[in-house]
C-alpha positions in Angstrom: 11.9 -8.0 7.3 14.2 -7.1 4.8 16.0 -3.8 5.6 18.8 -1.7 3.9 21.6 -4.0 2.4 24.8 -3.3 4.7 27.0 -6.6 4.1 29.3 -4.4 2.1 32.5 -5.9 3.7 31.3 -9.5 2.3 31.5 -8.4 -1.2 33.7 -7.1 -3.6 36.1 -3.9 -2.4 34.8 -2.2 -5.2 31.4 -0.8 -5.2 29.1 1.5 -7.0 28.5 3.5 -3.7 32.7 4.8 -4.2 31.2 6.4 -7.1 29.3 9.7 -7.3 25.7 8.9 -6.7 24.2 8.2 -10.5 28.1 8.2 -12.0 28.3 5.0 -14.6 30.9 2.0 -14.6 31.7 0.7 -17.9 34.3 -1.5 -17.9 37.9 -2.4 -16.0 41.3 -3.8 -17.1 43.9 -5.8 -15.6 47.0 -3.6 -14.8 50.0 -2.9 -12.8 50.3 0.2 -10.7 53.7 1.9 -10.4 53.8 3.9 -7.2 55.1 7.6 -7.8 57.8 9.2 -6.1 59.9 5.8 -6.0 63.4 5.1 -7.9 62.6 3.4 -11.1 63.9 -0.1 -9.7 61.8 0.1 -6.7 58.9 1.5 -8.2 58.8 -1.9 -10.4 59.7 -3.9 -7.6 56.7 -2.4 -5.4 54.4 -2.7 -8.6 50.6 -3.0 -7.4 49.0 -5.7 -9.4 45.1 -4.5 -10.0 42.3 -3.5 -12.2 41.9 -0.3 -13.4 37.9 0.8 -13.7 36.7 3.0 -15.9 33.6 5.4 -15.0 32.0 7.8 -16.4 33.3 10.4 -13.7 36.4 8.9 -12.2 38.5 6.5 -12.8 39.6 3.9 -10.3 42.4 1.6 -9.9 41.7 -1.3 -6.7 44.9 -3.5 -5.7 44.6 -6.8 -5.8 46.3 -6.6 -2.1 43.6 -5.1 0.4 46.1 -3.7 2.6 46.6 -1.3 -0.1 44.5 1.9 -0.9 41.8 1.6 -3.7 42.7 5.0 -5.8 40.3 7.0 -7.3 40.9 10.3 -10.2 37.8 12.1 -10.5 37.7 13.1 -14.3 37.8 17.0 -13.5 40.9 16.8 -11.9 42.6 14.7 -14.6 44.8 16.9 -16.8 46.4 14.5 -18.9 46.0 10.8 -20.7 48.4 9.5 -23.1 50.8 6.5 -23.7 53.6 6.9 -21.4 57.4 6.2 -22.9 59.5 6.7 -20.7 63.4 5.5 -20.0 62.2 3.2 -16.9 59.8 1.1 -19.1 62.6 0.7 -21.7 62.9 -2.9 -19.0 59.3 -4.0 -19.4 58.1 -6.2 -21.8 55.4 -3.9 -22.3 55.2 -2.2 -25.4 52.3 -0.3 -26.8 50.7 -1.0 -23.3 52.0 1.7 -21.0 49.7 4.8 -19.8 49.8 8.2 -18.0 47.5 9.2 -16.0 48.0 13.1 -14.7 46.0 14.2 -12.1 45.7 17.4 -9.7 44.1 15.3 -6.8 43.5 11.9 -5.9 41.2 10.1 -3.3 42.7 7.2 -1.5 39.8 4.9 0.2 39.4 1.5 1.6 42.9 1.1 3.5 43.5 -2.5 4.9 40.0 -2.8 3.9 38.8 -0.5 6.8 35.5 1.9 6.2 36.8 5.2 6.4 36.9 8.9 5.9 38.4 9.3 2.2 41.5 10.7 2.2 42.3 13.6 -0.8 45.6 14.3 -2.0 45.6 17.3 -3.5 48.9 17.6 -5.3 49.8 17.2 -9.0 51.4 13.9 -9.9 52.0 11.2 -12.6 50.3 8.0 -12.4 51.8 5.2 -14.6 49.7 1.9 -15.4 50.8 -1.2 -18.0 48.1 -2.9 -19.1 48.4 -6.9 -18.9 46.1 -8.4 -21.3 44.5 -4.9 -23.2 46.0 -2.5 -25.5 46.3 1.3 -25.6 43.5 1.1 -28.5 41.0 -0.9 -26.2 41.0 1.8 -23.3 42.7 4.9 -24.4 40.8 6.8 -26.6 37.2 6.0 -24.4 39.2 7.3 -21.3 40.2 10.6 -23.2 37.1 11.1 -24.6 35.5 11.2 -21.0 38.2 13.5 -19.9 37.5 15.8 -22.6 33.9 15.8 -21.6 35.0 17.0 -17.7 36.5 20.0 -19.0 33.1 21.2 -20.7 31.2 23.8 -19.1 28.4 22.1 -16.7 25.5 21.5 -19.0 28.1 20.4 -22.1 29.6 17.9 -19.7 26.3 16.1 -18.9 25.1 16.1 -22.9 28.4 14.6 -23.5 29.0 12.0 -20.9 25.2 10.8 -21.7 25.8 10.7 -25.2 28.7 8.3 -24.7 26.8 6.5 -22.6 23.9 6.0 -25.2 26.7 5.1 -27.9 28.7 2.7 -25.7 25.0 1.3 -24.0 23.5 1.0 -27.8 26.3 -1.2 -29.2 25.9 -4.0 -26.9 23.4 -6.8 -27.6 22.0 -9.1 -25.3 24.2 -12.3 -25.0 21.7 -15.1 -26.0 24.3 -17.5 -25.0 23.3 -17.0 -21.3 19.8 -18.1 -22.0 19.6 -21.0 -19.9 17.0 -23.6 -21.9 17.7 -23.4 -25.9 13.9 -24.0 -26.0 13.1 -20.7 -24.5 11.1 -18.2 -26.0 12.2 -14.5 -26.8 9.1 -12.3 -25.5 10.6 -9.2 -24.9 14.0 -7.3 -24.9 14.5 -3.7 -23.3 17.0 -1.5 -21.8 17.0 -0.3 -17.9 18.6 0.4 -15.0 18.9 -1.8 -11.8 18.6 0.4 -8.9 20.1 -0.2 -5.6 20.2 2.4 -2.3 22.2 5.3 -4.0 23.2 3.9 -7.1 22.0 2.8 -10.8 23.3 -0.2 -13.1 22.6 0.0 -16.3 21.8 -3.1 -18.7 19.7 -5.4 -20.9 16.5 -7.0 -19.9 15.3 -9.9 -21.5 12.0 -11.4 -21.1 11.6 -15.2 -22.2 8.9 -17.9 -21.6 10.5 -18.8 -18.8 13.0 -16.6 -17.3 13.8 -12.6 -16.4 17.3 -12.2 -17.4 19.2 -8.5 -16.6 23.0 -8.3 -18.2 24.6 -5.4 -16.5 26.7 -3.2 -18.8 29.2 -4.1 -16.7 30.9 -6.5 -14.4 29.8 -5.3 -11.2 27.9 -8.4 -10.0 28.9 -11.5 -9.1 27.3 -13.3 -12.1 27.5 -12.0 -15.9 23.8 -12.4 -16.2 21.4 -12.2 -13.2 18.5 -15.2 -14.1 15.3 -15.4 -12.6 13.1 -18.1 -13.1 9.4 -16.9 -13.5 8.4 -19.3 -11.0 10.3 -18.3 -8.4 8.8 -14.8 -8.8 6.4 -14.1 -5.7 5.5 -10.6 -6.8 5.9 -8.0 -9.3 5.0 -4.2 -8.2 5.1 -0.9 -10.3 6.6 1.7 -8.8 7.4 5.2 -9.0 11.0 6.3 -9.3 11.8 10.1 -9.0 8.4 10.7 -9.0 7.6 9.2 -12.2 6.1 6.0 -12.8 9.1 4.0 -14.2 9.9 1.9 -11.8 9.7 -2.3 -11.6 10.1 -4.1 -7.6 10.6 -7.7 -8.3 10.2 -10.3 -5.0 11.6 -13.7 -5.7 11.2 -17.0 -3.3 14.4 -18.4 -1.5 15.0 -20.8 -4.3 15.8 -17.9 -6.6 19.4 -16.6 -7.6 18.5 -13.2 -5.8 15.8 -12.4 -3.3 14.7 -8.8 -4.9 15.2 -7.3 -8.5 14.4 -3.0 -8.5 14.1 -2.1 -12.2 13.9 1.5 -13.6 12.9 1.9 -17.2 13.4 5.1 -19.6 9.5 5.4 -20.3 6.6 4.6 -18.3 5.3 2.7 -21.6 8.5 0.5 -21.8 8.0 -0.5 -17.7 4.3 -1.4 -18.5 5.1 -3.0 -21.6 7.4 -5.9 -19.4 4.7 -5.7 -16.7 1.9 -7.0 -19.0 3.9 -9.1 -20.9 5.1 -10.8 -17.5 1.4 -11.5 -16.5 0.5 -13.5 -19.8 3.4 -15.7 -18.8 1.7 -19.2 -17.5 5.0 -19.2 -15.7 4.4 -17.0 -13.6 2.0 -17.4 -10.4 2.2 -14.6 -7.9 1.1 -15.1 -4.6 -2.1 -13.6 -3.4 -0.8 -11.2 -0.6 -4.5 -10.1 -0.2 -3.5 -6.2 -0.5 -7.4 -4.8 -1.0 -8.2 -6.8 2.5 -5.9 -5.0 4.7 -7.4 -2.0 6.0 -10.2 -4.3 6.7 -7.7 -6.9 8.8 -6.1 -3.8 10.2 -9.0 -2.2 11.6 -10.2 -5.2 13.1 -6.9 -5.9 14.9 -5.8 -9.0 12.7 -2.7 -7.3 11.6 -0.4 -4.9 13.8 0.2 -1.4 13.3 3.4 -1.9 12.2 2.7 -4.2 9.4 -0.4 -2.0 8.1 2.2 1.0 7.9 4.7 -1.3 6.1 1.8 -2.0 3.6 0.7 1.5 3.1 4.4 2.5 2.7 4.6 -0.3 0.0 1.4 1.0 -1.7 2.7 4.4 -1.3 6.2 3.6 -4.0 8.4 3.5 -0.5 10.9 0.7 -1.0 14.1 -0.4 1.4 16.0 -0.3 -2.2 15.1 3.5 -2.8 16.9 5.9 0.0 14.8 8.8 -1.9 11.6 7.0 -1.1 12.4 4.9 2.2 9.7 3.5 4.5 8.9 6.3 6.9 7.3 5.7 10.5 6.0 7.8 13.3 7.8 9.4 16.3 4.7 8.1 19.0 6.4 8.6 22.1 7.6 11.6 23.5 8.8 11.1 26.8 12.3 9.8 26.7 13.5 11.3 30.2 11.7 9.1 32.7 12.7 6.3 34.3 9.8 3.6 33.4 7.5 4.3 29.9 4.1 4.8 30.8 1.7 3.5 28.2 -1.2 4.7 30.1 -0.9 7.8 30.4 -1.5 9.9 27.2 1.4 12.9 27.7 3.7 10.0 27.0 2.4 10.1 23.5 3.3 12.3 20.5 0.1 13.9 18.8 -0.7 12.0 16.1 -3.0 14.2 14.9 -0.1 17.2 13.8 2.7 16.6 11.6 6.2 17.1 12.9 6.6 21.0 12.4 3.4 21.8 14.1 3.5 19.7 17.5 5.8 22.8 18.6 3.1 26.1 18.6 5.7 28.8 19.0 7.8 27.0 15.9 5.0 26.9 13.9 3.7 30.3 14.5 6.7 31.6 13.1 6.5 29.2 10.1 3.2 30.4 9.3 4.4 34.1 9.5 6.6 33.6 6.8 4.2 31.4 4.7 1.5 33.8 4.7 4.2 36.3 2.7 5.7 33.7 0.8 5.6 34.0 -3.0 3.8 31.1 -5.2 4.5 28.4 -4.7 4.2 28.4 -1.2 5.2 25.6 1.3 5.5 25.5 5.1 8.8 23.6 5.6 11.8 23.6 3.4 13.0 20.4 4.5 11.0 17.3 4.2 10.1 14.3 7.0 12.0 11.8 4.9 15.2 11.8 2.8 18.2 9.7 2.4 20.2 11.8 4.5 17.8 11.5 7.4 17.4 7.7 7.0 21.4 7.7 6.7 21.4 10.0 9.7 19.7 6.8 11.8 21.5 4.4 9.8 24.8 5.8 9.8 26.4 3.0 12.3 24.8 0.2 10.3 25.6 1.6 6.6 28.7 3.9 7.1 29.6 3.0 3.3 26.4 4.9 2.3 27.2 7.6 4.3 30.5 8.2 2.5 29.0 8.3 -0.6 26.0 10.7 0.0 28.6 13.1 1.7 31.4 12.9 -0.5 33.5 10.3 1.4 33.2 12.3 4.8 31.0 11.3 7.7 29.2 14.2 9.9 30.5 16.1 12.2 30.4 13.7 15.8 28.7 16.3 17.4 25.9 16.2 14.3 25.5 12.6 14.4 22.7 10.4 15.8 24.2 10.4 19.5 20.9 10.9 21.6 17.3 9.9 21.6 16.2 12.5 23.6 18.3 15.4 22.0 17.3 14.1 18.5 13.9 14.3 19.8 14.1 17.7 21.2 15.6 18.9 17.6 12.6 17.8 16.3 10.5 19.8 18.3 12.5 23.3 18.1 14.8 23.0 15.1 14.3 25.4 12.8 14.5 23.0 9.5 14.5 19.4 11.5 10.9 17.7 11.0 12.0 14.5 10.5 9.9 11.2 11.2 11.2 7.5 12.3 12.3 4.6 9.5 11.2 1.4 10.4 14.4 -0.2 11.8 13.0 1.6 15.1 10.4 -1.0 15.5 11.6 -4.2 14.4 14.8 -6.1 15.2 17.5 -6.2 17.8 18.5 -2.4 17.2 22.1 -2.9 15.7 21.8 0.5 14.1 22.2 1.8 17.7 25.1 0.0 18.6 28.8 0.9 17.3 30.8 -1.7 16.5 34.4 -0.1 16.7 35.0 -0.9 13.6 34.4 2.5 12.2 36.3 5.8 13.6 33.6 8.3 13.6 35.7 10.7 14.9 35.3 12.6 18.5 33.1 14.8 19.9 33.6 18.7 21.3 34.0 17.0 24.9 36.3 14.8 23.7 34.2 11.5 23.9 34.2 9.1 21.0 30.9 8.8 18.7 30.1 5.8 20.8 26.5 3.5 20.9 23.5 5.7 21.1 22.5 7.1 24.7 18.8 5.6 25.0 16.4 6.8 27.3 16.4 5.7 31.2 13.4 3.6 30.6 15.4 1.3 27.9 18.1 -1.3 29.4 19.7 -1.8 25.8 18.8 -1.4 22.2 16.7 -4.5 22.1 14.9 -3.6 24.9 14.4 0.0 23.2 13.1 -1.7 20.2 11.1 -3.9 22.1 9.1 -1.2 24.2 9.0 1.2 21.2 7.0 -2.1 19.3 4.7 -2.1 22.4 4.1 1.7 22.1 3.1 1.5 18.1 0.9 -1.6 19.0 -1.0 0.1 22.2 -4.5 1.3 22.0 -3.6 4.4 22.8 -2.2 4.5 19.6 -4.0 2.4 17.6 -6.8 4.3 18.2 -5.1 7.9 17.0 -2.9 6.1 13.9 -5.3 7.1 11.7 -4.9 10.5 11.9 -1.0 10.2 11.3 -2.2 7.9 8.1 -4.2 11.1 7.1 -0.7 13.2 7.2 1.2 11.2 5.2 -0.5 8.8 3.0 -4.4 10.4 3.0 -6.4 13.7 2.3 -4.1 15.7 4.6 -1.1 15.0 2.3 -1.7 18.1 -0.2 -4.1 20.9 -0.7 -6.3 22.7 1.3 -6.5 20.1 3.5 -2.8 19.9 3.8 -3.0 23.7 4.6 -5.5 23.2 7.4 -3.5 20.9 8.9 -0.3 22.8 8.8 1.2 20.5 6.6 2.5 21.9 3.6 6.2 20.9 2.1 8.2 22.0 -0.6 6.6 21.7 -3.8 8.7 19.3 -5.4 8.5 16.6 -3.1 5.2 15.8 -4.4 4.2 13.7 -6.8 3.1 15.3 -10.5 4.1 19.3 -9.2 6.2 19.1 -12.3 6.9 16.9 -15.5 10.5 16.2 -15.8 9.7 14.7 -19.1 9.2 17.8 -20.3 12.9 19.5 -19.7 14.6 18.3 -22.7 17.7 20.2 -21.5 19.9 17.5 -19.9 21.4 19.2 -17.8 18.3 20.9 -16.3 16.5 17.2 -16.3 19.4 15.8 -14.3 19.7 19.2 -11.9 15.7 18.7 -11.4 16.3 15.3 -10.6 19.1 16.1 -8.1 17.2 18.3 -6.4 14.2 16.0 -6.0 16.3 13.5 -4.4 17.7 15.7 -1.7 14.7 17.1 -0.9 13.1 14.0 -0.3 9.9 12.9 -1.8 6.2 13.0 -0.2 4.6 9.2 -0.8 2.1 8.6 -3.3 -1.4 9.9 -1.9 -3.1 6.8 -1.0 -6.5 8.1 0.3 -8.6 11.0 -0.7 -11.2 10.6 2.6 -10.7 10.6 6.1 -9.2 7.1 7.0 -11.3 4.8 9.3 -9.7 4.6 12.7 -8.8 1.2 14.4 -11.7 -0.8 16.1 -11.7 -0.9 20.3 -13.3 -3.7 21.6 -16.4 -1.5 22.1 -19.1 -1.1 19.1 -19.0 2.0 17.6 -21.2 4.8 18.9 -24.4 5.5 17.4 -24.1 9.4 17.9 -20.8 8.7 15.8 -22.4 6.6 13.0 -22.5 8.9 9.5 -21.8 12.1 11.2 -17.7 12.0 10.1 -18.7 11.3 6.4 -21.2 14.0 5.8 -20.2 14.8 2.1 -16.8 13.2 3.0 -14.8 16.5 3.5 -15.7 16.7 7.0 -14.5 14.7 10.1 -15.3 14.6 13.5 -12.3 13.7 16.0 -12.2 10.3 17.2 -12.4 10.1 21.0 -9.8 9.1 22.5 -9.9 5.3 23.9 -9.9 6.8 27.7 -12.9 9.1 26.5 -15.0 6.4 24.5 -18.7 6.6 25.6 -19.8 3.9 27.6 -22.3 2.4 25.7 -23.8 -1.3 26.5 -22.8 -3.4 23.4 -25.7 -4.0 20.7 -27.2 -7.6 21.4 -27.2 -9.6 18.0 -30.0 -12.2 17.7 -29.5 -14.5 20.5 -31.1 -17.9 18.8 -28.9 -17.1 15.8 -25.5 -16.5 17.7 -26.1 -19.6 19.9 -26.9 -22.4 17.4 -25.6 -21.4 14.2 -21.7 -21.7 14.1 -19.1 -21.3 11.6 -18.8 -25.2 11.8 -22.3 -25.4 11.1 -22.0 -23.2 8.1 -19.1 -25.5 6.9 -21.5 -28.2 6.9 -24.9 -27.7 5.7 -27.0 -30.2 4.0 -30.3 -29.9 2.3 -33.4 -30.7 4.5 -35.8 -30.1 2.3 -36.5 -28.8 -1.2 -39.3 -27.7 -3.4 -40.3 -26.4 -7.1 -44.1 -25.1 -6.8 -43.5 -22.2 -9.0 -44.7 -22.0 -12.7 -41.9 -23.2 -14.8 -41.3 -20.2 -17.1 -38.3 -19.0 -18.4 -36.8 -16.5 -16.6 -39.7 -16.8 -13.6 -37.0 -17.0 -11.0 -38.1 -17.5 -7.4 -37.3 -13.6 -6.1 -38.1 -13.9 -2.2 -38.3 -16.5 0.3 -39.3 -16.4 3.9 -39.4 -18.2 6.8 -42.5 -17.2 9.1 -40.9 -16.1 13.1 -41.5 -19.4 14.6 -40.7 -21.3 11.5 -43.2 -23.6 10.8 -44.2 -22.3 7.3 -42.4 -21.0 4.2 -43.3 -17.8 2.1 -42.1 -17.3 -1.2 -42.9 -15.0 -4.1 -41.5 -15.1 -7.9 -42.1 -13.4 -11.0 -44.6 -15.8 -11.9 -47.1 -13.6 -9.8 -47.3 -16.0 -7.1 -47.2 -16.2 -3.3 -46.5 -19.9 -2.1 -47.3 -20.5 1.4 -45.6 -24.1 2.7 -46.2 -25.9 5.7 -43.0 -27.7 7.3 -45.0 -29.5 9.7 -47.2 -31.1 7.1 -44.3 -30.9 4.1 -47.0 -29.3 1.5 -48.1 -26.8 -0.1 -51.0 -24.8 1.7 -51.6 -21.4 0.0 -50.9 -20.2 -3.9 -52.3 -17.2 -4.5 -51.9 -15.0 -7.9 -51.3 -11.5 -6.6 -50.9 -9.5 -9.4 -50.4 -9.6 -13.3 -46.7 -9.0 -13.0 -43.7 -10.1 -11.2 -43.3 -10.3 -7.4 -40.0 -8.9 -6.2 -39.9 -9.4 -2.4 -42.1 -10.3 0.7 -41.9 -10.2 4.3 -43.9 -11.6 7.4 -45.3 -9.0 9.9 -44.4 -9.5 13.2 -47.9 -10.9 14.3 -47.2 -13.8 12.0 -50.9 -13.3 10.6 -50.0 -10.7 7.6 -47.5 -11.2 4.8 -46.4 -7.6 2.7 -45.4 -8.8 -0.6 -43.8 -5.7 -3.2 -44.6 -6.0 -7.2 -43.3 -4.5 -10.4 -47.0 -3.2 -10.5 -46.2 -0.5 -8.3 -48.2 -1.9 -5.3 -47.6 -3.3 -2.2 -50.0 -6.1 -1.1 -51.0 -7.2 2.3 -52.1 -10.9 2.4 -54.0 -12.2 5.3 -53.0 -15.9 6.7 -56.0 -15.7 8.9 -58.6 -14.9 6.5 -56.9 -16.2 3.3 -57.0 -12.9 0.9 -55.4 -9.7 0.2 -56.7 -6.9 2.8 -55.4 -4.4 1.4 -53.4 -3.0 -1.8 -51.1 0.2 -1.6 -50.3 2.0 -4.2 -47.1 3.1 -3.1 -45.2 4.1 -5.8 -44.7 5.0 -10.0 -42.5 2.1 -10.6 -41.6 -1.5 -9.8 -41.5 -2.0 -6.0 -37.8 -3.4 -5.6 -37.3 -4.1 -2.0 -39.5 -3.7 1.5 -38.5 -3.9 5.1 -40.6 -3.6 8.2 -38.7 -2.4 11.4 -40.6 -0.5 14.4 -44.4 -0.7 13.2 -42.9 1.4 10.4 -43.0 0.1 6.4 -40.1 0.6 4.0 -40.7 0.2 0.7 -38.0 0.9 -2.0 -38.4 1.4 -6.1 -37.4 2.2 -9.4 -39.0 5.6 -8.7 -36.0 6.3 -7.3 -37.6 6.7 -3.8 -38.3 5.0 -0.5 -41.5 5.8 1.3 -42.0 5.3 4.9 -45.5 4.1 6.4 -46.4 4.1 9.6 -48.7 1.4 11.2 -50.6 1.5 14.4 -51.3 -1.8 16.0 -54.7 -2.3 17.3 -54.5 -3.3 20.7 -58.1 -5.4 20.7 -57.4 -7.8 17.5 -53.5 -7.6 17.7 -53.7 -6.7 13.8 -52.1 -3.4 12.1 -54.4 -1.1 11.0 -53.9 0.9 7.2 -50.5 2.1 6.5 -50.1 6.1 7.1 -47.8 7.9 4.6 -44.7 9.2 6.9 -42.2 10.7 4.2 -39.9 9.6 1.7 -36.4 9.6 0.6 -35.6 11.0 -2.8 -32.4 9.4 -4.9 -31.2 10.5 -8.5 -31.9 6.8 -10.1 -33.7 3.8 -9.3 -33.6 2.2 -5.9 -32.6 -1.8 -6.2 -31.8 -2.5 -2.6 -31.6 -1.5 0.9 -30.7 -2.0 4.6 -31.7 -0.5 8.0 -29.9 -0.8 11.5 -31.1 -2.3 14.2 -32.4 0.8 16.5 -33.2 2.5 13.0 -30.6 5.3 13.4 -29.7 5.0 9.2 -30.4 3.3 6.5 -28.2 2.5 3.7 -29.6 2.0 0.2 -28.2 0.7 -3.1 -29.0 2.6 -6.7 -28.6 1.3 -10.3 -26.2 3.7 -11.1 -23.9 1.8 -8.3 -24.6 4.8 -5.5 -24.8 3.8 -2.4 -26.5 6.5 -0.2 -26.6 6.7 3.9 -29.5 8.1 5.1 -29.9 9.9 8.9 -33.3 8.6 10.2 -32.8 10.6 13.8 -36.0 12.3 14.6 -33.5 15.4 15.2 -32.5 15.3 11.4 -35.5 14.5 9.6 -34.3 11.8 7.3 -31.9 13.3 5.2 -28.9 11.9 3.1 -25.9 12.3 5.1 -23.5 10.8 2.2 -23.8 9.7 -1.1 -21.0 7.6 -2.7 -20.3 6.1 -6.1 -19.2 2.5 -5.0 -19.9 0.3 -8.0 -19.7 0.3 -11.6 -22.8 -0.8 -11.9 -26.2 -1.8 -10.2 -25.9 -2.4 -6.5 -27.5 -5.9 -5.8 -27.4 -6.2 -2.1 -25.8 -4.2 1.1 -25.8 -5.2 4.7 -25.1 -3.4 7.6 -22.4 -5.0 10.1 -24.2 -6.0 13.7 -21.8 -3.7 15.6 -22.7 -0.9 12.8 -19.3 -0.5 11.6 -19.2 -1.1 8.4 -21.5 -1.6 5.6 -21.0 -4.8 2.8 -22.7 -4.3 -1.0 -22.0 -6.0 -3.9 -22.9 -5.1 -7.2 -23.3 -6.2 -10.9 -19.6 -4.8 -11.4 -18.8 -8.6 -9.8 -16.9 -6.7 -6.6 -17.9 -6.8 -3.0 -17.0 -3.9 -0.9 -16.9 -2.9 2.8 -17.3 0.5 3.6 -16.4 2.2 7.2 -19.7 3.9 8.6 -17.4 6.7 10.4 -15.3 7.7 7.3 -17.6 6.3 4.4 -14.0 5.3 3.0 -13.8 1.9 1.6 -11.5 -0.5 3.7 -12.1 -3.4 1.1 -12.4 -4.2 -2.2 -12.4 -7.8 -3.9 -13.1 -9.0 -7.4 -15.4 -11.8 -6.9 -15.2 -13.6 -10.4 -19.3 -13.6 -9.9 -22.0 -11.7 -9.3 -23.3 -11.7 -5.6 -27.3 -11.1 -5.9 -28.2 -11.9 -1.8 -26.6 -11.5 1.5 -27.5 -12.3 5.1 -25.6 -12.0 8.6 -25.1 -15.3 10.6 -23.9 -13.8 13.8 -21.0 -12.0 12.6 -20.3 -14.1 9.8 -21.8 -13.0 6.1 -23.4 -15.8 3.8 -23.7 -14.6 0.1 -25.3 -16.1 -3.0 -24.0 -15.4 -6.1 -25.5 -15.7 -10.1 -24.1 -19.2 -11.0 -25.9 -21.1 -7.6 -23.0 -21.2 -5.0 -23.4 -19.6 -1.5 -20.4 -18.3 -0.2 -19.5 -17.8 3.7 -17.6 -14.9 4.7 -15.2 -13.9 7.5 -15.5 -10.2 7.6 -13.3 -9.7 10.2 -10.4 -11.4 8.6 -11.6 -10.6 5.2 -11.6 -14.3 4.4 -14.1 -16.6 2.2 -13.9 -19.6 4.2 -16.3 -21.6 2.1 -18.9 -22.2 -0.6 -21.5 -25.0 -1.9 -23.3 -25.2 -4.7 -27.3 -24.4 -3.6 -28.9 -24.0 -6.9 -28.9 -24.8 -10.8 -29.3 -21.1 -11.4 -28.8 -17.8 -9.5 -29.1 -17.8 -5.9 -32.2 -14.6 -5.6 -32.7 -14.8 -1.5 -31.2 -15.8 1.6 -33.3 -15.9 5.0 -31.8 -17.1 8.6 -34.1 -19.4 10.7 -33.4 -19.6 14.3 -33.5 -23.3 14.3 -30.2 -24.1 12.9 -31.2 -23.2 9.4 -30.9 -21.5 6.1 -33.8 -20.4 3.6 -32.7 -20.0 -0.2 -34.6 -19.2 -3.2 -33.4 -19.6 -6.7 -33.7 -18.8 -10.3 -34.4 -22.7 -11.0 -37.4 -22.0 -9.6 -36.6 -24.1 -6.1 -37.1 -23.3 -2.6 -34.4 -24.9 -0.5 -34.0 -25.1 3.4 -30.4 -26.1 4.4 -29.4 -27.5 8.1 -26.2 -28.8 9.5 -25.4 -32.4 9.1 -23.4 -32.3 12.7 
């Protein structure tokens, strides 16, 4: 994991971290510096060679000798910059090349190349420099212009500096001589900033047919132009920067000149223009990071809690290269005093359903009292859980230069630094303005940020002790052991079963609005995206001030979820009583039982014959065992449904040719062909008695065909429009129709004849539009239906609730073709005419997986825990839903695959739009 870049000792002594945050470095000149306070002859003898760097708010001299300090002259303290013609320099061969800087304060930095607090020399003095190559005409006017800007009122000063910056940058064009290939075609040229923690560096951006270039307006980088081959780019992510959609983060493989580039643009349109043009270039082949399946993989336990949280941070625009939006991680342990860490004791853990500010009830009570009387816009917490200051509070030992940059050249008071885990946790519980969470470094690596390398002197604490390593809890042997045990805690069962509550607070539906208020989770309004429109601030100074406030207050992550986040599965199936109870109207949530309180419910038994006889290896090696085409060869007369009888000797199929066909597997011939209706037949099922076939038709009727008597025994006028789907469960017949209803019919079995009597209407489930498909769970506790407009409806069928709709979710943008409920009842699968495959969590009704499958899936079925699906161009797909992976596919029909049925004897039955019925068996 690429944490915050801290290898500053290996870089040139000068860096943008020596400037104020946001300050612009323009250019530098080779000079000699003549130390002040020395006799003339000695000053010449001890002259220092180096570079004078011109910046928007300062002038910096960097001597070549590293034992000498870097000298910085803040423009606001500079009183005069002019040509020098004193007597001393009559001896120098430096005509027209000597300048004087008169300043009331100078700052010394990095003497002997040691990272230490800056030394502020507050005395008026003159500083003399001779230029080695440039002339005063090259340097003096721009320095004087910047110095004049520093004397203006703050608002005018910012405007003038901005005008100077824009003027200089507009004169710089991209140097096309740096193009790597003469045959490259220029696609786009733009202007933007390279973003690194606490600094921005403006430059020219050029996109060509094979590379992306960034040419900074200065020489701060090792390369005058950064070059990235498009074929080396692995990811391109649009980011939010300072609460505006201006950022673009680019990740590269090991072959690239640099591993990472974060760019910011003036407008969202400029950013999107580059992004969209990049995606159109053939050389750019981005890796599939499977982002759409991360929630599903996490829920199934195929990725860790840590990796999933990093994924959520990335999706919420958190980046290791932006300290204002550094990835945030939760405190999970509350015990920092015991000698051993007991992960089986719930009191060891922090309550993840509450924000840090609500963990202490007494403090929360005081906060809420103040909140009630507060004028709008109200907030509960004046400080955030993640700010640049908090990030560097934890990482000061590893990133001291960033601390000096953020805190104007000073380290924090030694007693206020991160010295003790227990003290820090206690302060988060009781401090009036301390609500900080953790950073990813607490859960990965060797814990080097907890160790003091003794290279940097952070000072002495009040009791005389120097700042040293962070004091760890008794249960940790050393930093590496501490990180390892925290990671174990993060991945343990208790945290896994409760982490979704924290996700709701930080990334989810409790992040803002009424739900945030209920959860005591409201922060200062400027921390939220969309709270203000920065672009509406025309005054540069006001705009700059607002951006500074946003940076200092911290930024709430982008809201990713508007509904409760699904919880992670334990090894047990979800209790029947929990299904669809948490998702009523998607706005009420029942607290999930703690892992130790989960009800002891026996696991669901899947179809044993299927589980025992059909394996993934079987599905990857299917061959045609039998095929026939008996239905009429009319245009658009597809086989709409095909079923195996329970004992598997016969195949029944219906088609748009109005015919029911019965085919004998033993005799390999057609036994029956029955004209059931004057209109197309949509579906069929074989009754458990193996004597009756139930057929649905577009003529609104349901037909009951007796195999024994060879005739239609009964016709049910079931609906006011075409019957679309049928199901039989527990002596109940369910019929769905385009008339927007599902009707439930009760059948009573005659014990003397072992046949079912006339159906009796029980109830109906009313929808807003036509029903295309539906499915039932095994114990018939709930039903899920799909409609023509793409809505997925969940119905509670328990007797106590009298068949009511518990939720309606707009899942697809077009007709839903098929729905499945997973064997453990934890998930709902749906596919639609919008060519999307979706997985819904049954406990929260939240989409946890969406995949653009580029073809239209028309039918689905389960083979154990593996899902098989047929599409509109004749392929059958095999999906491991637990891993969110398509593991195999094969060509089954020349037209669409319209139906899939699973037999007990290691076989799959398919019906297609090519009028054929095929039986598949493994060839192993």
